[in-house]
N, C-alpha and C positions, 0 to 999 in steps of 0.2 A: 805452469800449473797442470797442463795435460800430462806431462811426464810424471809428475807426482801422483796423479789419479791412477794412471796405468801401472806405475810402480807399486802403489798400495794394492791395486787389484791383483797384480801378479803375486805379491806377498801374501795376500788373503787366500789365493787359490793354491799356493805352493804345497800345503799339506795334502791336498787331494791328488795332485799329480806328481808328487815327489816319489823318488824311488824308495823313500823311507816310510811312505804312507802304508798303513796296514792294508792287507788284502780285503778286510771287512769293509773299509771305507770305499775302496775301489769297487768292490762287488755291489755295495749299497747304491752307489751312484749309477752303476750300469743298470741295476735292476730298476731303479727309479726312472731312468731314462727310457728303458725298454717298455715299461708298463703303459705309458701313454701312447707310444708308437703302436703297440699291439692293439690296444683299444681303438685307436684311430683307423688302423688298417681293417679291423673287423667292421667298423662302421662304414668305411669307404667301400668295402665289398658288398655290404648290404645295399648301399646307395647305388652302386654300379649295376646291381642285379635288376633294379627297376627299369632303367633304359634298355638293358639287354632283353628283358621280358617284352618290353614294347616292340623292340626290333624283331623278336621271334613272332609276335602276333602279326606285325606288318608283313613279315616274310610269308606267313601262312596265308594271308589274305591276297598278297600281290603275286606270289609264285604259284601257279596252278599245280605243278608237279608236287611241291612240298605240301601244298594244301591238301591235295587228293590222297597222297600216299602217307603222309605223317599226321596231319591234323584231323582228317575226316574219320579214320577208323576208330580212334578213342572216343570221339564224339558220338558215333553211332552206337558203340558199345555202352556208353554212358546213358544215351537215350533209351536203349532197349532195357537196361537195368532200372532206370527211373520209371519207365511205364509199367514194367512188371511189378516193381515194389509198390507203386501207387495202387495198382489193381488189387494186390493182396491186402494192402492196408484198408482199402475201401470194402473188402470182403466180396469182391467180384470174381475171385479165382485167378487162375493163371491166364495171361493174355495169350491167345492162340497165334495171333500174328500181329506184329508191331510194325507199323508203317515207318520206313526209314526217313530221317530228316532229308530235306533238300540239300543238294551239294553245297550251296552257298551257306546255309544255316549250319551244316555240319563242319564246314571249314572254319567258320567264324567261332563256333562253339569249341572246336578242337584247338584252335589257336589260343583262345582264352585259357582253356584248361592247361595247355602246355606252358604258357607264360606264367600262370599262377603256380603251377607245379614247380617251375624253375625258381621262382621267388621263395616258395616254401622250402625247397631243397637247400637253397643258399642259407636261409634263416636257420634251418635245423643244423646245417653244417657249422655255421658260426656258433650256435649254442653248444654243439658237441665240442668244438675246439675250445671254447671258453671253459666248459666243464672240465675237459682234460687238463687245461692249463692250471686251473684252480686246484684240481686234485693233485697235480704234480707239485705245485707250490706248497700245498698243505702237507704232502708227504715229505718234502724236503725240510719243512719247518719241524715236523714231527721227528724226522731223523736227527736233526740238530739238537732237539730237546732230549731225545733218547741218549745221544752221545754225551751231552752235558750231564745228564743224570748218571750215566755210567761212570763218567770221570769223577763225579762227586762221590759216588759210592766207593770207587776204588780208593779215593783220597781218605774217606772216612775209615775204610778198612785199614789203610796204611797208618793212619793216626791212632786207631785202636790197637794195632800191633805195637806201635811206638810207645803208647801209653802202657801196655802190658810190659814191655821191656824196661821202661823207666820204673814201673812199679816193682819189678823183680830186682832191679839194681838198688832201689831204695830199701827194700826188705833186706837185701844183702848188706848194704851199708849199715842199717840198723842192727843187724845181727853182729857185724864186726864191732860196732861201737859198744853193744851190750857185752860182748865177750872181752873186750879190752877194759871196760870200766871197772870191773872188780879187781883186775890186776893192778890198776893204777891206785886203787884205794889201799890195797894190802902193802904196797911199797912204802 
């Protein structure tokens, strides 16, 4: 029984893997298989970015050199911009001197900022890739349609010329028939 099932299975799949199968069928199967893989890869990259972001945050908090040199400066800049913007919004003018954040607060804020920036960058990259992929797919589809329309237009032109040729032959045959008809009546 198992041989029959596998035999039928092989027979059912033969058109897809046969050397006689059209390239369209093979291309369609490859495209359909690639589509979920690309979607899953994009989702996987997004999901992997979260633990990587947590790792960056922990690195900033646990490694003093990374924290002081990489995490703290963006946090201090962010703090300075935040204080100045709030002062102007409240109508208190420009802040003359902004007290810097403590080293621990700056490292923690910087690590959070770098981690969130990493997640945001990965998400934007995935969106850009998806947009590019869809645009490429749409362009390919449009090119196929344009080619099909061009082929149809050329076929219509060929048929139009063929129709004109047949019309000319038909007129010629009618002319020949009309010229011979009086001769046969007079005989």
